[in-house]
MILOZA-281206 format. One record per residue: x, y, z of N, C-alpha, C, O, CB in turn; residue number from 1. Coordinates in steps of 0.001 Angstrom, whole numbers, plus 500000, padded with zeros to 6 digits. Atoms other than C-alpha are relative to their C-alpha. Glycine has a CB too. Layout:
<recs>
X,Y,Z,X,Y,Z,X,Y,Z,X,Y,Z,X,Y,Z,NUM;
...
</recs>
This chain:
<recs>
499421,498795,499480,091615,411886,890941,499882,500136,501655,498830,499917,502254,499272,501204,499273,1;
500228,500046,498668,092482,412364,894559,499662,501247,500559,499962,502230,499881,501035,499487,500628,2;
500542,498706,499426,090997,415105,896873,501406,500875,500531,502380,500443,501146,498825,499623,501376,3;
499019,499197,499516,093144,417934,897487,500370,500178,501378,499448,500535,502111,499764,501043,499601,4;
499701,499937,498447,095005,418003,900975,499365,501354,500692,499426,502464,500162,501714,499998,500249,5;
500674,498806,499388,093136,420305,903425,501014,500979,500307,502146,500562,500552,499205,499666,501272,6;
499220,498867,499798,094710,423587,903955,499966,500098,501502,498968,499958,502208,499481,501278,499236,7;
499843,499869,498570,096060,424075,907277,499206,501132,500695,499236,502249,500179,501409,500188,500272,8;
500959,498935,499418,093691,426093,909539,500885,501337,500520,501906,501246,501200,499107,499292,501347,9;
499357,498952,499327,094701,429555,910336,499493,500390,501439,498304,500317,501753,499913,501122,499148,10;
500555,499782,498591,094549,430547,913959,498865,501258,500092,498987,502422,499710,501320,500346,501013,11;
501155,498987,499962,091325,432272,914619,500218,501209,500913,500822,501135,501984,498714,499303,500470,12;
499627,498683,499250,091416,435840,915813,499307,499899,501399,498104,499643,501453,499468,501409,499159,13;
500597,499935,498785,090826,435990,919494,499435,501426,500393,500251,502274,500755,500960,499530,500952,14;
500399,498876,499515,088439,438873,920319,500499,500478,501424,500810,501660,501573,498707,499907,499945,15;
499612,499771,498725,089400,438769,923965,501417,500655,499941,501635,501725,500510,499948,498709,500796,16;
498618,499523,500186,093199,439197,922985,500112,501329,499403,500975,502129,499763,500745,499084,499178,17;
499958,498693,500728,092410,442098,920668,499687,501176,500940,500286,502251,500893,498978,499997,498812,18;
500200,498966,498970,090808,443980,923579,500927,500195,500849,501214,501353,501152,498991,499828,500707,19;
498853,499893,499003,093534,443231,925979,501341,500882,499338,501993,501744,499927,500480,498362,500418,20;
498841,499187,500617,096219,444450,923350,499542,501446,499747,500410,502316,499684,500504,499345,498593,21;
500442,498661,500112,093966,447574,922830,500231,500723,501294,500740,501843,501351,498567,500052,499602,22;
499830,499485,498623,093955,448093,926572,501400,500410,500284,501619,501515,500780,499583,498975,501009,23;
498583,499683,499754,097782,447953,926802,500433,501214,499184,501202,502056,499646,500897,498789,499658,24;
499561,499080,500788,098076,450159,923825,499506,501448,500570,500280,502404,500612,499546,499659,498609,25;
500660,498684,499398,095708,452992,925387,500925,500454,501160,501441,501569,501232,498393,499731,500598,26;
499174,499581,498827,097621,452744,928723,501248,500726,499583,501470,501877,499957,500394,498792,500846,27;
498956,499450,500386,100862,453227,927013,499993,501420,499411,500801,502291,499737,500465,499184,499232,28;
499996,498728,500714,099845,456074,924789,499276,501158,500631,499672,502309,500445,499444,499796,498714,29;
500790,498939,499562,097198,457996,926659,499821,499931,501529,499230,500857,502085,498686,499981,499280,30;
500201,500205,498532,097300,456667,930379,498791,499211,500455,497828,498996,499718,499920,501291,500640,31;
501248,500701,499650,094935,454777,932378,498606,500625,500058,497524,500050,499940,500196,499507,501191,32;
501275,498999,499712,092521,457721,932934,499231,499868,498695,498011,500027,498709,500430,501737,500323,33;
500712,500082,501309,091662,457236,929235,499498,498791,499597,498919,498656,498519,500771,500391,498996,34;
500477,501246,500448,090897,453702,929330,498537,499790,500352,498179,499725,501528,500831,498925,500559,35;
501505,500422,499732,087120,452970,928972,499555,498937,499379,500224,498518,498435,499068,500949,499666,36;
500351,501197,500775,085163,450062,927935,499293,500493,498686,499221,499724,497727,499043,499005,500865,37;
500558,499627,501296,083384,452181,925263,501092,500364,498998,500972,500177,497788,499036,501165,500161,38;
498891,499616,500783,086622,453444,924043,500739,498882,499442,501167,498917,498288,500864,500798,500745,39;
499412,501136,500616,088147,450015,923789,499181,499360,499118,499733,498808,498166,500422,499104,500889,40;
500758,500459,501139,085068,448843,921883,500032,500597,498663,499835,499975,497620,498799,500027,500331,41;
499863,499339,501283,085549,451591,919383,501226,499379,499298,501181,499070,498108,500150,501571,500173,42;
498686,500222,500524,089124,450583,918882,500104,498516,499346,500915,498247,498460,501058,500207,501178,43;
499919,501430,500407,088434,446790,918341,498653,499718,499258,498467,498561,498880,500222,498985,501306,44;
501000,500223,500832,085133,447223,916524,498851,499259,500628,498105,498540,499963,500493,499352,498906,45;
501063,500643,499362,082775,446059,919286,499251,500964,500891,499740,502031,501263,500494,498841,500758,46;
500869,499166,499290,079947,447435,921213,500691,499979,501628,501571,499178,501942,498332,499375,499848,47;
499755,500168,498598,080417,448082,925011,499503,498781,500646,500170,498155,501469,499476,501062,500670,48;
500482,501386,499522,078212,445133,925739,500772,498889,499641,500926,497948,500421,498708,499699,499530,49;
499329,501222,500518,080188,442833,923665,501321,499957,500703,501784,498834,500908,500180,500003,498401,50;
498968,499972,499210,083244,443893,925573,499826,499360,501406,500594,498559,501939,500362,501287,500071,51;
500396,500395,498551,081692,443290,928849,499423,498433,499887,499429,497774,500928,498737,501136,500654,52;
500182,501404,500154,080507,439789,927530,501104,499219,500203,501018,498141,500792,499535,499703,498816,53;
498802,500941,499853,084032,438583,927370,500647,500254,501457,501437,499454,501957,501150,500288,498765,54;
499155,499618,498781,085169,440247,930588,499028,500058,501431,499480,499699,502518,500728,501581,499675,55;
500881,499909,498965,082066,440849,932892,500154,501368,500786,499196,501869,501376,500201,498816,500873,56;
499933,498860,499204,083468,443896,934450,501223,500848,499609,501992,500194,498905,500030,499607,501442,57;
498868,499309,500298,086205,446589,933981,501185,499364,500966,502325,499100,500583,499723,501580,500206,58;
498835,500564,499155,088063,445210,937061,500552,498601,499477,501757,498353,499496,499503,499809,501532,59;
499558,501353,500610,088112,441568,935463,500857,500286,498777,501902,499677,498548,498721,499068,499566,60;
499126,499728,501169,089293,443184,932220,501412,500376,500386,502390,499840,499865,499414,501110,499158,61;
498686,499606,499623,092095,444854,933874,500849,498974,500525,502038,498882,500217,499942,500995,500910,62;
499136,501251,499668,093143,441706,935621,500342,499047,499043,501440,498495,499113,499424,499256,500936,63;
499687,500972,501057,092988,439507,932705,501050,500613,499039,501861,499893,498458,498689,499588,499212,64;
499059,499247,500904,094948,442176,930691,501283,499801,500743,502258,499383,500120,499619,501619,499758,65;
498807,500183,499276,097506,442052,933409,500682,498575,499831,501856,498377,499519,499689,500260,501420,66;
499629,501551,500195,097638,438178,933300,500679,499764,498648,501754,499170,498567,498649,499031,500059,67;
499718,500134,501395,097884,438331,929406,501492,500681,499808,502400,500120,499195,498785,500738,499084,68;
498765,499385,500030,100714,440845,929767,501154,499415,500621,502259,499535,500091,499866,501132,500481,69;
499082,500822,499250,102623,438807,932231,500461,498715,499182,501638,498353,499162,499319,499589,501334,70;
499821,501174,500904,102351,435762,929910,500900,500517,498943,501957,499921,498735,498621,499418,499390,71;
499209,499482,501098,103737,437811,927090,501455,500133,500506,502393,499585,499926,499426,501388,499480,72;
498651,499739,499402,106679,438950,929289,500778,498812,500373,502003,498717,500293,499875,500812,501192,73;
499327,501385,499655,107217,435375,930468,500748,499372,498865,501827,498796,499003,498936,498957,500452,74;
499069,500523,501143,108251,434372,927054,501365,500560,499895,502328,499875,499550,499385,500252,498688,75;
498742,499375,500018,110951,436889,927250,500966,499633,501121,502175,499509,500925,499789,501385,500003,76;
499379,500540,498903,111932,435811,930686,500642,498735,499915,501803,498536,500272,499171,499937,500925,77;
499401,501384,500442,112373,432273,929661,501015,499914,498989,501909,499068,498991,498998,499170,499507,78;
498803,499841,500936,114417,433292,926803,501244,500380,500677,502301,499802,500422,499737,501036,498954,79;
498943,499403,499255,116631,435206,929068,500754,498932,500882,501979,498841,500956,499423,501133,500865,80;
499614,501291,499111,116964,432143,931421,500649,498835,499360,501362,498049,499984,498782,499416,500625,81;
499530,501186,500734,117806,429697,928734,501154,500453,499200,501637,499670,498383,498897,499355,499095,82;
498779,499764,500814,120720,431682,927282,501161,499290,500584,501114,498821,501722,500323,501485,499885,83;
498752,500670,499768,124232,430211,927287,500796,501008,500721,501854,501377,500213,500696,499491,498698,84;
499069,498905,499330,125582,432787,929772,500137,499599,501489,499435,498718,501985,499348,501595,499880,85;
499852,500375,498516,126735,432649,933380,498836,500567,500714,498242,501529,500227,501359,500549,500662,86;
501146,499712,499207,124052,432969,936022,499925,501573,500216,498858,502168,500062,500080,499204,501371,87;
500053,498585,499873,125042,436580,936711,499542,500838,498870,498838,501830,499060,501212,500419,500330,88;
500464,499442,501125,124517,437583,933251,498467,499917,499726,497780,500859,499331,500710,499432,498987,89;
501414,500231,500132,121152,436057,933099,499200,500501,501284,497999,500729,501138,499764,498479,499752,90;
500671,499327,498901,120185,437392,936554,499681,501474,499580,498562,501978,499682,500900,499954,501302,91;
500237,498436,500425,120817,441107,935194,498995,499982,498842,498194,500914,498773,501467,500809,499467,92;
500986,499995,501037,118799,440141,932108,498551,499947,500398,497697,500624,499826,500253,498928,499162,93;
501308,500028,499474,115776,439205,934066,499706,501104,500860,498528,501448,500958,499767,498823,500680,94;
500237,498758,499301,116175,442189,936295,499583,501108,499065,498623,501837,499312,501219,500405,500753,95;
500395,499070,501071,116095,444331,933231,498549,499878,499515,497849,500829,499167,500900,499800,498839,96;
501516,500284,500490,112787,442706,932275,499096,500363,501096,497994,500854,500854,499705,498417,499599,97;
500883,499803,499010,111445,443032,935651,499526,501557,500225,498386,501963,500448,500628,499428,501188,98;
500343,498564,499699,111846,446774,936050,499361,500796,498872,499636,500481,497714,501235,500724,500405,99;
500664,499320,500981,109633,449350,934213,501043,500686,498961,502213,500941,499247,499078,501014,500683,100;
499216,499401,501060,110914,450863,931002,500260,501444,500232,501218,502050,499752,499333,499826,498705,101;
499895,498617,499672,110252,454264,932424,498687,500539,500504,497918,499748,501052,500466,500777,498821,102;
501243,499434,499643,107353,456667,933154,499029,499395,499321,499236,499121,498138,499916,501343,499812,103;
501417,500594,500507,103875,455183,932504,500258,498808,499247,499577,498535,498258,499146,501005,499045,104;
499957,501209,500480,105243,451953,931726,498586,499166,500081,497975,499104,501148,501079,499371,500701,105;
501683,500283,499891,101677,450217,930754,500026,498866,500980,499081,498859,501769,499120,499491,498416,106;
500152,501226,499232,102482,446845,932623,500094,500523,501569,499306,500016,502368,501217,498839,499566,107;
499880,499633,498573,103585,448679,936061,498706,500695,500019,497939,500234,500866,501342,500911,500475,108;
501133,499193,499901,100707,451136,935503,498837,499152,500263,498063,499457,501170,499813,500810,498808,109;
500968,501093,499822,098397,448187,935246,499931,499314,501340,498904,499230,502014,500269,499001,499034,110;
499624,500649,498643,099848,446382,938263,499341,501067,500969,498353,500733,501623,501781,499787,500262,111;
500379,499092,499013,099283,449506,940315,498520,500318,500145,498027,500553,501248,500691,501162,499770,112;
501410,499669,500047,095694,450160,939289,499208,498612,500359,498121,498755,500918,499597,500622,498485,113;
500456,501230,499530,094884,446246,939853,500050,499923,501474,499124,499521,502178,500750,498937,499413,114;
499888,500092,498386,096293,446528,943393,498881,500837,500605,498197,500465,501558,501488,500585,500595,115;
500859,498892,499288,094192,449593,944099,498520,499556,499942,497767,499852,500870,500165,501514,499257,116;
501288,500254,500238,090969,448155,942681,499565,498609,500713,498407,498405,501076,499804,500012,498499,117;
500353,501282,499579,091060,444704,943950,500570,499404,501330,500561,498196,501567,500340,499181,498973,118;
499200,500276,498666,092836,444614,947309,499073,499247,501129,499543,498659,502103,500551,501496,500648,119;
500818,500572,498767,089653,443413,949362,499649,498486,499361,498962,497735,500053,498424,501051,500442,120;
500649,501200,500650,089038,440325,946983,500959,498820,500157,501956,498786,499436,499669,500260,498428,121;
498879,501051,499741,090907,437197,948223,500267,499254,498651,501445,499172,498303,499555,498884,501201,122;
499968,500855,501109,090321,435089,945034,500790,500939,498983,501653,500399,498291,498477,499498,499510,123;
499138,499176,500941,091755,438137,942942,501516,500105,500554,502506,500073,499823,499346,501519,499841,124;
498645,499876,499381,094648,438483,945377,500749,498700,499570,501887,498793,499110,499927,500163,501663,125;
499311,501039,500227,095467,434927,944860,500526,499893,498541,501659,499477,498301,499238,498951,500384,126;
499623,499853,501265,095472,435373,941145,501240,500913,499743,502120,500575,498951,498893,500448,499326,127;
498927,499090,500123,097821,438319,941437,501451,499289,500720,502604,499385,500299,499494,501457,500755,128;
498695,500686,499280,100147,436287,943937,500683,499008,499008,501904,498921,498875,499559,499106,501427,129;
499462,501120,501008,100483,433466,941285,500892,500726,499015,501921,500157,498650,498754,499187,499151,130;
499240,499119,500920,101834,436285,938913,501295,500317,500532,502308,500334,499832,499289,501259,499713,131;
498643,499672,499431,104464,437219,941421,500837,499010,500173,502056,499130,500053,499958,500580,501172,132;
499181,501281,499656,105436,433730,942278,500766,499460,498845,501851,498905,499021,499079,498859,500505,133;
499263,500403,501090,106363,432946,938764,501248,500728,499945,502198,499975,499725,499268,500146,498806,134;
498867,499089,499819,109034,435736,939010,500947,499360,501139,502142,499128,500956,499459,501514,500412,135;
499347,500456,498850,110023,434419,942353,500636,498527,499795,501818,498272,500028,498987,500033,501155,136;
499352,501284,500175,110515,430885,941582,501105,499932,499140,502103,499264,499409,499134,499095,499563,137;
498903,499938,500868,112547,431727,938543,501227,500512,500589,502312,499965,500391,499680,500756,498905,138;
498746,499401,499351,114872,433941,940549,500695,499006,500980,501923,498931,501027,499619,501331,500807,139;
499479,500870,498965,115300,431345,943317,500748,498888,499219,501825,498460,499633,498823,499419,500969,140;
499158,501105,500737,116342,428689,940725,501069,500691,499467,502116,500043,499450,499260,499197,498842,141;
498610,499414,500624,118846,431010,939158,500947,500184,500922,502085,499750,500745,499894,501326,499321,142;
499064,499881,498932,120364,431995,942271,500637,498770,500575,501836,498778,500853,499382,500651,501012,143;
499678,501198,499603,120467,428360,943459,501188,499460,498964,502268,499017,499355,498693,499143,500058,144;
498982,500458,501177,122310,427471,939987,501334,500859,500191,502423,500343,499935,499319,500304,498364,145;
498831,499143,499841,124728,430317,940724,500867,499557,501151,502097,499492,501143,499579,501432,500204,146;
499204,500293,498592,125570,429283,944282,500633,498466,499728,501733,498168,500194,498805,500018,501549,147;
499509,501229,500408,126006,425701,942912,501289,499864,499303,502121,498973,499475,499115,499484,499261,148;
498886,499765,501140,128463,426773,940285,501261,500589,500632,502382,500467,500138,499474,501063,498803,149;
499043,499215,499290,130383,428844,942844,500180,501467,499488,501104,502194,499852,501286,499292,499946,150;
499988,498778,500618,129570,431899,940806,499336,501050,501086,499567,502253,500973,499214,499894,498582,151;
500547,498971,499011,127525,433467,943934,500426,499414,501283,500748,498236,501435,498352,500245,499937,152;
499795,500217,498530,128135,433577,947603,498961,498925,500444,497897,499001,499828,499814,501402,500854,153;
500918,500601,499474,126257,430963,949467,498872,500542,500939,498778,500322,502146,500584,499209,500475,154;
501182,499527,499267,123128,432711,950379,498773,499177,499989,498722,498155,499304,499644,501245,499517,155;
501249,500785,499917,119693,431487,951155,499123,500675,498841,498546,501757,498949,499266,500074,501568,156;
500656,499481,501316,118163,431799,947477,498460,500324,500354,497908,501182,499665,500106,498804,498719,157;
501529,499558,499823,114486,432041,948865,500039,501435,500835,499348,502371,500435,499044,498729,500937,158;
499975,498774,499364,115261,434814,951335,500571,501191,499244,500185,502359,499273,500686,499829,501161,159;
499323,498749,500900,117561,436686,948962,499210,500322,499004,499376,501452,498546,501370,499730,499326,160;
500947,499458,501103,114844,436751,946292,499015,500830,500640,498605,501825,500041,499259,498872,499174,161;
501184,499196,499187,112276,438114,948814,500578,501425,499946,499981,502364,499419,499715,499450,501745,162;
499280,498495,499790,114725,441129,949529,500376,500544,498613,500249,501752,498412,501489,499933,500970,163;
499866,499456,501316,115691,441404,945852,498859,500519,499315,498909,501583,498698,500512,499100,499220,164;
501157,499589,500485,112256,441554,944774,499449,501454,500512,498982,502318,499770,499107,498947,500297,165;
500318,498721,499127,111523,444372,947452,500765,501131,499541,500327,502281,499490,500323,499810,501526,166;
499189,498933,500560,114379,446167,946067,499582,500511,498695,499433,501709,498455,501332,499575,499887,167;
500479,499626,501343,113302,446115,942597,498677,500706,500015,498504,501708,499321,499888,498790,499136,168;
501268,499135,499885,109698,447154,943561,500276,501344,500299,499821,502258,499612,499070,499526,501036,169;
499676,498700,499501,111174,450016,945560,500682,500954,498858,500370,502131,498679,500959,499810,501237,170;
499441,499172,501258,113219,451210,942558,499106,500252,498693,499236,501187,497903,501248,499253,499478,171;
501089,499963,501173,110384,450552,940029,498985,501131,500098,498675,501876,499168,499153,498653,499976,172;
500981,498926,499812,107851,452800,941711,500302,501354,499446,499563,501910,498633,499777,500163,501370,173;
499717,498593,500425,109658,456127,941242,500402,500052,498530,500349,501137,497950,501136,500628,500875,174;
500013,499999,501415,110503,454928,937624,498779,500227,499226,498764,501018,498283,500464,498876,499616,175;
501230,500096,500652,106947,454335,936600,499266,501311,500151,498573,501820,499270,499208,498850,500530,176;
500636,498746,499617,105803,457408,938366,500606,501257,499182,499915,502230,498878,500189,500201,501568,177;
499105,499004,500716,108607,459538,936525,500367,500976,500861,500383,502142,500468,499404,500641,498831,178;
499470,499134,498900,109857,461045,939804,501350,500880,499480,502353,500303,499060,500397,498991,501315,179;
498886,499186,500556,112242,463841,938792,501309,499652,500593,501341,499470,501810,499757,501459,500210,180;
498763,500468,499593,115816,462913,939133,500284,498333,499911,501366,497814,500185,500130,500505,501404,181;
499941,501516,499877,115084,459087,938773,500376,499776,498539,499819,500337,497595,498523,499182,500536,182;
499533,500392,501285,117049,457489,935923,500048,498662,499909,500454,498079,500914,501220,500513,499673,183;
499892,501515,499972,116866,453909,934814,501407,499526,500030,501720,498563,500731,499320,499374,498788,184;
498678,500501,500015,120498,453603,934058,500718,500149,501449,501565,499358,501865,500784,500759,498884,185;
499549,499939,498731,121194,454953,937479,499594,498842,501083,500293,498398,501994,499581,501246,500425,186;
500524,501124,499136,118904,452304,939053,500582,498724,499756,500783,497934,500679,498584,499832,499853,187;
499375,501182,500364,120420,449572,937156,501561,499939,500654,502086,498891,501030,499974,499930,498386,188;
498636,499953,499402,123963,450854,938465,499865,499650,501480,500693,498961,502076,500686,501441,499814,189;
499952,500311,498491,122740,450731,942029,499629,498492,500459,500005,497940,501492,498986,500978,500719,190;
500270,501383,499822,121229,447280,941599,501369,499121,499745,501662,498191,500497,498809,499589,498998,191;
498731,500773,500320,124552,445945,940075,500885,500187,501271,501422,499210,501794,500781,500565,498593,192;
499166,499771,498801,126410,447556,943013,499626,499004,501079,500514,498391,501674,499835,501454,500533,193;
500574,500588,498948,124084,445775,945438,500324,498308,499787,500636,497532,500689,498389,500453,500036,194;
499689,501409,500439,124577,442399,943566,501474,499628,500218,501833,498578,500752,499655,499816,498490,195;
498626,500113,499786,128232,442852,943545,500438,499720,501528,501217,498834,501879,500609,501256,499491,196;
499716,500165,498556,128315,443317,947342,499391,498941,500675,499968,498443,501641,499664,501103,500689,197;
500700,501160,499459,125726,440611,948118,500399,498533,499510,500317,497515,500198,498592,500208,499705,198;
499858,501412,500453,126703,437813,945889,501342,499612,499450,501516,498429,499159,499005,499716,498968,199;
498693,500280,500576,130318,438011,944590,500584,499099,501283,500475,499395,502473,500939,501503,499570,200;
499372,500881,498859,132131,435141,946492,501211,500947,500592,501872,501788,499983,500636,498399,499361,201;
498984,499132,499307,134437,436563,949129,501430,499274,499594,501507,498068,499359,499717,500068,501767,202;
498521,500340,500314,138293,436268,948369,500665,499120,500951,501841,498799,500777,500830,501223,499933,203;
</recs>
């Protein structure tokens, strides 16, 4: 009689991911002011000490949660970039992912808190920069593709991406703050108009 084939191993639950997912949920539902180590511990069935064992400090917890959140969003960005669509349609899809969904968007809220808490630590700033550069490199490559196909005007992809990201950040802040009179559809319309003016090939 032969031995039964071994069952495939299930992916072990990652306590660190449970904490980060709970952090994002808390930010989305109750705001950053309600995010505490003790509260997160209760949500995932850990003590405060156990949570700190994984992260060391609240600042590191916030930064790792931001990195984890950007990794999840990165999957969506890569799917958008891989679509069988023209570069312009893919560019608009990436921009839609970049912008906050609206007031108190948890990812943007987390970004603002990490900026405030860690602006004096060079190592942490470099980690934040790498998160920014992932978006930057993808946008540069997409613009270069559109230019090579003749879909976009021959701009400098690197310089254009710097300006585009500054534009998106400028529109994103009022959206995530919930500034009265700020509407996401209006923002997208402004950005579309800018792209038409800046990228459409001249007749």
